[in-house]
C-alpha positions, -999 to +999 in steps of 0.1 A: +001+516-464-005+480-475+012+454-454+028+424-470+008+392-465+023+365-444+030+334-465+008+304-456+038+280-458+075+283-458+096+259-478+120+238-458+133+217-486+119+202-518+083+190-512+084+199-475+069+231-460+064+246-426+030+262-417+027+294-396+016+271-367+049+253-369+037+220-383+051+203-414+033+195-446+045+176-476+035+183-512+031+157-539+012+151-572-013+123-569-023+096-594-048+120-611-021+147-616-035+170-588-011+187-563-019+175-528-008+187-494-006+165-463+001+174-427+028+152-411+031+150-373+067+149-359+099+164-373+117+168-405+127+131-406+090+121-404+081+144-432+109+130-454+098+095-447+061+103-454+069+119-487+093+091-497+067+065-489+041+082-512+067+086-540+075+049-536+039+039-539+035+060-571+067+044-584+052+010-579+021+020-599-002+021-569-031+045-570-025+075-547-055+098-549-084+106-526-114+085-535-149+100-540-166+069-528-187+076-497-176+064-462-208+043-457-201+023-488-165+015-478-176+007-443-202-018-456-176-034-479-151-037-450-176-052-426-187-078-451-151-090-455-145-095-418-147-133-414-120-135-387-140-114-362-160-130-335-198-128-341-204-105-311-175-082-321-187-080-357-222-071-345-208-045-322-188-028-349-218-028-372-239-011-346-213+016-339-210+023-377-247+024-382-255+045-351-226+069-347-204+070-378-228+068-408-251+096-396-220+119-394-197+106-421-217+082-442-223+104-472-189+121-472-163+110-497-138+089-478-109+109-493-122+141-476-120+126-441-088+138-424-075+141-389-093+174-383-126+158-393-120+130-368-110+154-341-142+173-347-162+141-346-147+132-312-157+166-298-193+161-311-195+127-295-182+139-262-206+169-262-234+144-268-225+131-233-208+098-244-181+086-220-145+085-232-144+047-233-175+047-255-159+073-279-128+052-280-149+022-289-165+041-318-130+051-331-120+014-333-142+005-364-135+039-378-098+033-378-102-002-392-124+011-421-099+039-429-070+015-427-088-008-451-092+022-475-056+032-471-044-004-480-064-002-512-051+032-522-084+050-517-067+074-493-031+082-487-030+070-452-051+064-421-059+098-405-068+082-372-031+076-366-024+113-371-045+124-342-025+143-316-026+130-280-048+159-268-073+152-296-079+116-286-108+107-261-098+107-225-106+074-209-109+072-171-099+038-159-125+023-136-110+016-102-109-021-097-127-034-066-109-062-047-126-084-021-109-088+012-106-123+027-136-118+051-157-105+021-148-135+000-160-158+028-192-138+032-201-138-005-194-175-009-214-184+022-243-163+010-243-175-026-270-197-040-256-233-038-262-236-076-238-207-083-214-211-054-189-234-073-185-210-103-181-180-080-155-199-059-137-209-091-137-173-103-121-160-071-095-188-068-085-193-105-090-158-120-106-172-151-127-148-172-164-155-172-164-169-207-134-192-198-153-206-168-184-212-188-164-228-215-148-254-192-157-291-196-148-318-171-119-330-193-103-296-186-102-301-149-071-322-140-077-332-104-046-355-103-021-328-112-040-299-096-045-277-126-073-264-148-066-263-186-080-233-203-086-244-239-119-228-249-143-200-239-180-196-243-190-165-263-223-146-258-240-167-286-234-199-266-206-212-289-174-226-275-145-208-293-107-205-289-095-177-266-085-145-283-048-147-277-023-177-275-014-166-240-050-173-229-044-210-236-029-219-202-028-241-171-041-225-139-033-238-104-062-257-087-058-254-049-068-285-029-099-269-013-113-257-046-105-292-061-126-308-033-154-284-039-154-292-076-153-329-069-184-326-048-200-305-074-192-331-101-206-360-079-238-340-074-243-331-110-263-352-135-238-340-162-203-352-154-190-368-186-157-355-199-173-332-225-201-319-202-199-283-190-184-280-155-210-253-147-242-265-163-279-259-161-303-287-152-306-295-189-269-299-193-263-267-212-237-241-200-250-216-175-263-184-190-238-156-182-265-131-171-279-156-146-245-162-132-242-124-125-277-116-114-288-147-096-253-157-084-230-128-077-253-098-074-278-117-051-250-128-028-234-094-027-268-078-019-275-103+008-243-095+028-247-058+022-215-053+001-234-032-025-245-005-001-229+029-009-200+013-028-189+009-063-207-021-079-188-054-077-185-067-113-179-104-121-145-093-135-135-080-101-133-116-089-105-120-114-088-089-099-093-104-065-074-136-076-046-115-090-043-096-056-042-129-037-012-141-058+006-108-055+001-107-017+018-140-015+049-125-031+047-144-064+066-127-092+050-109-121+058-135-147+040-163-128+010-140-121+009-129-158+008-166-170-019-175-145-041-147-157-034-154-194-021-118-201-003-111-234+028-101-215+042-094-180+044-057-189+006-056-192+003-073-158+026-046-143+006-019-160-027-032-146-015-043-111+017-023-106+003-006-075-004-040-059+031-053-066+046-021-051+024-024-020+033-061-015+070-054-020+071-024+003+051-043+030+076-072+028+106-049+029+092-028+057+084-059+078+119-073+073+135-040+081+115-036+113+124-071+124+161-066+117+163-033+136+139-038+164+130-075+167+156-080+194+137-056+217+107-079+216+127-110+222+144-093+251+110-083+265+098-119+262+128-133+279+125-107+307+089-115+313+097-152+315+120-146+345+099-119+362+081-130+394+044-135+389+035-110+417+059-083+404 
């Protein structure tokens, strides 16, 4: 006996259908008069909104139809228009497109690239042995190219946004390494004198490496005890504005670090207001690789802090500064401003464990003192009146 075939979709309401898997799809007629189906994540409200948005675009006369233009062509077009990107970022996106995206998607019509295509791409990249953070970095220019195509009506929407949580690459956050006070002292004592000032400034201001290398003497306000972060040095050696408005900030300059920088300035042949604070013998800003290799790495190796432990990165000096502020009980808003974070919520997300530890330590100490402190004072008083030969 012939069984009745299970329908592929069941109509929920006009233009909205439910698949056997339980997901929702909308139906619409595109600008070329062809009937299209589109999967919509979420519930019925999301499906209604997605369909209404497409109908509104059609009503405004916008073209809504999958383009047959190849992905590589659209990617090249998008990259050529990116004048706001930093040089290094633009080069990085170009390499990722050329190395990872074009070989797999370059010849495909951009209208044929959907969420399932991207999910399969992620699986391929992970099976190739690429780390989750690397795959996530490859998805960045892919999403921007597809967003560019969606804004121009070449595709209905950006399929990267429709990836489900389980389809996205898993990124394991690298555990930050924080120097203890005795380790800070050891590293600074062992550092080459040429690099000691910049390493000390990194630990006790928390500036990013590019921000430190972008400092000029006019940015160091010895009188008011602050460092003005106005520019940063990019990898091409150009001084540029920081990426976010919050990165433009004033950072505290503790007296000991101020004295060290004064001595550094007096000893330098390049101490005019517009000279780099951390300069080479020729007056150019220090080269970032030399700061790491000849400065930080050499000092860490000399004191044995690289033996059997996670490598200490230059950025970990910034984490160390954050931990010093938090250990002193300073609130998250102040810490966030000192670090130049976009918001205090980002600071909490990054350093929440340190804030919890500092708060619990303080509360535990206060609770122990309130409940048992009198015992120690009583013991002290008793010892004061006890005969010495008792």
